[in-house]
C-alpha positions in Angstrom: -30.0 85.6 -135.7 -26.8 83.8 -135.9 -25.6 81.6 -139.0 -22.6 79.9 -140.2 -21.6 79.6 -143.7 -20.5 76.2 -145.5 -18.5 76.6 -148.8 -18.2 73.0 -150.4 -15.4 72.2 -152.2 -17.3 70.6 -155.1 -20.8 70.9 -156.3 -21.6 67.3 -155.5 -20.4 68.2 -151.8 -22.8 71.2 -151.9 -25.8 68.9 -152.6 -24.7 66.4 -150.0 -25.0 69.4 -147.6 -28.8 70.3 -148.8 -29.8 66.6 -147.6 -28.9 67.9 -144.1 -31.7 70.0 -144.1 -34.7 72.1 -145.5 -33.6 74.6 -148.4 -35.1 77.4 -149.5 -36.5 75.9 -152.5 -38.3 73.3 -150.6 -40.1 76.1 -148.2 -42.9 76.6 -150.3 -43.5 72.6 -150.8 -43.8 72.5 -147.1 -46.2 75.1 -146.8 -48.0 73.6 -149.6 -48.1 76.2 -152.0 -45.8 74.8 -154.6 -48.0 73.5 -157.7 -44.9 71.2 -158.6 -44.2 69.3 -155.7 -45.9 68.0 -152.5 -44.7 67.6 -149.0 -45.1 63.9 -149.5 -43.2 64.0 -152.4 -40.3 66.1 -150.6 -40.5 63.6 -147.7 -39.8 60.4 -150.0 -36.8 62.3 -151.3 -35.7 63.4 -147.9 -36.0 59.8 -146.4 -34.4 58.2 -149.7 -37.3 56.7 -150.7 -37.1 58.3 -154.0 -33.9 59.8 -155.6 -33.8 63.7 -156.4 -35.6 65.2 -159.1 -33.7 65.1 -162.3 -32.7 68.4 -163.8 -34.9 69.2 -167.1 -34.0 71.4 -169.8 -36.2 74.5 -168.0 -34.0 74.0 -164.9 -30.9 74.0 -167.0 -31.7 76.8 -169.0 -32.6 78.8 -165.5 -29.4 78.1 -164.3 -27.6 79.3 -167.3 -29.8 82.5 -167.6 -29.2 83.5 -163.8 -26.5 85.9 -164.6 -28.5 87.6 -166.9 -31.1 88.2 -164.5 -28.7 89.8 -162.1 -27.1 91.9 -164.7 -30.8 93.4 -165.4 -31.4 93.7 -161.7 -28.2 95.7 -161.2 -28.9 97.9 -164.3 -32.3 98.9 -163.5 -31.8 99.5 -159.9 -27.9 100.5 -159.5 -27.4 97.5 -156.9 -23.8 96.5 -156.2 -23.9 92.7 -156.4 -21.3 90.9 -153.9 -19.2 88.9 -156.2 -18.2 86.5 -153.4 -21.8 85.6 -153.3 -21.9 83.6 -156.7 -21.6 79.6 -156.3 -22.4 76.9 -154.2 -22.7 77.9 -150.5 -24.8 77.4 -147.7 -26.0 79.6 -144.9 -26.8 77.3 -141.8 -29.0 78.6 -138.6 -26.4 77.9 -135.6 -29.2 77.1 -133.3 -31.2 74.9 -135.8 -28.9 73.1 -138.1 -31.6 71.8 -140.6 -32.8 75.5 -141.7 -30.1 75.8 -144.4 -30.4 78.4 -147.5 -28.4 79.1 -150.4 -29.4 82.8 -151.8 -28.4 83.3 -155.5 -26.8 86.8 -154.9 -26.4 89.4 -152.0 -26.2 92.9 -152.8 -26.3 96.3 -151.4 -28.7 99.1 -152.5 -27.3 101.9 -154.9 -25.3 104.3 -152.6 -25.6 102.0 -149.2 -22.7 101.6 -147.2 -21.3 98.0 -147.6 -22.0 97.2 -143.7 -24.0 93.8 -142.5 -27.0 95.6 -141.5 -27.2 97.2 -145.3 -26.9 93.5 -146.8 -29.7 92.4 -149.2 -30.8 89.1 -150.6 -31.6 88.5 -154.5 -33.5 85.3 -155.5 -33.2 85.0 -159.3 -36.0 83.1 -161.7 -37.0 82.2 -165.1 -40.4 81.5 -166.1 -42.6 80.8 -169.0 -45.7 82.6 -167.2 -46.8 85.9 -166.7 -46.0 87.2 -163.3 -48.1 89.7 -161.7 -46.2 91.6 -159.2 -49.6 92.5 -157.5 -50.4 88.8 -157.3 -47.0 87.5 -156.8 -46.1 83.8 -156.4 -46.4 82.7 -152.9 -43.9 80.0 -153.5 -41.1 82.6 -154.2 -42.1 84.4 -151.5 -41.8 81.8 -149.2 -38.1 81.1 -150.5 -37.0 84.8 -149.9 -38.6 85.3 -146.7 -36.8 82.0 -145.7 -33.4 83.1 -146.7 -33.7 86.7 -145.1 -34.9 85.0 -141.6 -31.9 82.6 -141.6 -29.3 85.1 -142.5 -31.0 88.1 -140.5 -31.3 90.5 -143.7 -33.8 93.2 -143.5 -34.8 93.6 -147.1 -34.5 91.5 -150.4 -36.1 91.2 -153.9 -37.2 88.7 -156.2 -36.1 89.3 -160.1 -37.1 87.4 -163.1 -37.2 86.9 -166.7 -40.3 85.8 -168.2 -41.1 84.6 -171.9 -44.8 85.1 -171.6 -46.5 86.9 -173.3 -43.2 88.1 -174.7 -39.9 88.2 -173.1 -39.7 90.7 -170.2 -37.7 91.5 -167.1 -39.3 92.4 -163.9 -38.5 92.7 -160.0 -40.2 93.1 -156.4 -38.8 94.1 -153.3 -39.5 93.0 -149.8 -39.0 93.6 -146.2 -38.5 90.9 -144.0 -41.7 89.5 -142.2 -41.1 88.3 -138.9 -44.6 86.7 -138.4 -44.5 85.0 -141.4 -41.1 83.9 -141.1 -41.9 82.3 -137.4 -45.1 80.4 -139.1 -42.8 79.3 -141.9 -40.1 77.8 -139.3 -42.6 76.3 -137.1 -43.8 74.1 -140.4 -40.3 73.4 -141.5 -39.4 72.5 -138.1 -42.5 69.9 -137.7 -41.6 68.5 -141.1 -37.9 68.2 -140.3 -38.2 66.8 -136.7 -41.6 64.7 -137.1 -41.6 64.0 -140.5 -38.5 63.4 -141.7 -36.5 62.4 -138.7 -39.4 60.5 -137.4 -40.3 58.7 -140.3 -44.1 59.5 -140.3 -45.2 60.5 -143.7 -47.2 63.5 -144.3 -50.7 63.6 -145.2 -51.8 63.4 -148.9 -52.8 66.6 -150.5 -53.7 65.3 -154.2 -54.4 61.9 -155.8 -50.6 61.9 -157.3 -49.4 61.5 -153.6 -52.1 58.5 -153.0 -51.0 57.0 -156.2 -47.5 57.0 -155.2 -48.5 55.5 -151.5 -50.8 52.7 -153.3 -49.7 52.3 -156.9 -51.9 49.1 -157.1 -55.1 48.3 -155.8 -55.9 45.3 -153.6 -58.4 43.0 -155.6 -61.4 42.7 -154.3 -61.3 45.2 -151.5 -64.1 47.4 -151.1 -64.6 50.6 -149.1 -67.7 52.2 -147.8 -68.3 55.9 -148.5 -69.0 58.3 -145.8 -71.5 61.2 -145.9 -68.8 63.8 -147.4 -67.8 61.5 -150.1 -71.2 60.7 -151.0 -71.9 64.6 -151.4 -68.2 64.4 -153.6 -69.4 61.7 -155.8 -73.0 63.3 -156.5 -71.3 66.7 -157.2 -69.0 64.8 -159.8 -71.6 62.9 -161.2 -73.3 66.3 -162.2 -70.4 67.8 -163.5 -69.4 65.1 -165.7 -72.9 65.5 -167.1 -72.4 68.9 -167.9 -69.1 68.2 -169.5 -70.6 65.5 -171.7 -73.1 67.7 -172.8 -70.5 70.5 -173.8 -68.4 67.8 -175.5 -71.3 66.8 -177.6 -72.0 70.4 -178.6 -68.2 70.8 -179.5 -68.3 67.8 -181.5 -71.3 68.8 -183.5 -69.9 72.3 -184.0 -66.8 71.0 -185.1 -68.2 68.8 -187.6 -70.3 71.6 -189.2 -66.9 73.4 -189.9 -64.9 70.4 -191.2 -67.9 69.7 -193.5 -67.8 73.1 -194.7 -63.8 73.0 -195.1 -64.0 69.9 -197.2 -60.5 69.2 -198.6 -59.6 72.9 -197.8 -56.6 73.0 -195.4 -57.3 76.3 -193.8 -60.8 78.4 -193.1 -60.2 82.0 -192.9 -62.8 85.1 -191.9 -64.3 87.4 -194.5 -61.4 90.0 -193.3 -58.7 87.2 -193.9 -57.7 86.4 -190.6 -57.2 82.4 -189.9 -60.1 80.9 -188.3 -59.3 77.3 -188.4 -56.7 74.7 -189.5 -57.5 71.2 -190.8 -54.2 69.9 -192.0 -53.0 66.7 -192.9 -50.1 65.3 -190.8 -47.0 63.9 -192.6 -46.7 60.2 -193.0 -44.8 58.4 -190.5 -43.2 55.0 -189.8 -44.5 52.9 -187.5 -43.5 49.5 -185.8 -45.7 46.3 -186.5 -45.7 44.4 -183.6 -48.3 42.2 -184.6 -46.5 41.0 -187.9 -43.1 40.9 -186.0 -44.8 38.2 -183.6 -46.3 36.4 -186.3 -42.7 36.3 -188.1 -40.9 35.7 -185.3 -42.3 34.3 -182.3 -39.1 33.5 -180.7 -37.6 36.8 -181.2 -40.9 38.8 -180.2 -41.0 36.6 -177.2 -37.2 37.3 -176.0 -38.1 41.3 -175.9 -41.1 40.8 -174.0 -40.9 42.3 -170.2 -43.8 42.6 -167.7 -44.8 46.1 -166.7 -46.8 47.0 -163.8 -50.4 48.0 -164.7 -51.7 51.3 -163.7 -54.6 52.1 -161.8 -57.6 53.4 -163.8 -60.6 55.7 -162.0 -63.9 55.5 -163.2 -67.2 56.5 -161.9 -69.9 54.5 -162.1 
């Protein structure tokens, strides 16, 4: 598998190059296994309908903790991490320019000769959820297999630092899976050529996609349910009844405990462990919009602006 390497001069140039294809962090989204994203949302960003996902604190922390993951992996395995693999660079498939990956690190196994056939890929993760090596996140697996396929690497590893249930480190090594890579790149090719280049939106996979497509309802428009939706509706009604009954039971039991507690803040078991807390919140300041409107109608009106109404769903 032949590829070329792009080393942009700036981080912004690297971001611009990533827009010209599908990156490894987007592979799992296209396969429908990324719980944080959908193919339709990705399509909107790739076609310029929406801007890029803004960096949040978790993403920023993950970036800063990446060297720690690398250090731990090298310490545990004896891996020789390639210094020139750090930073912003992109490996691009020479035949299919839209296949673009940016591995976190490249390395050689302990004692291995530093030749191309022995090169390995390391993907680094930080997460707040537990990671089970026997039930490995498919999203991460897609990412690593995509990177190995584009660069023609036979083996790789994913290493992570998790904060759940306590701070811990782990890693798992993988062989390249050519059959999986073929299926993965076929899906990526269809998404890029048909959806992105062809301008055809992918199908919805959840109601958030539908809401992005249809943020407002057409007043007065009705649609007739088919047999499948009638079954779904009846199942929803049954489940709603069960939930309502459980909520009533929960409220009754909570009331019993609250009545027993009276003005006590904490309920403890006979052995002294905390069972429940019914604590008063600290007083807070609240802006009285109604009083402001009555006192200064003109000032109130000057700061009012229209806000689009949200779509509310209810079952009859």
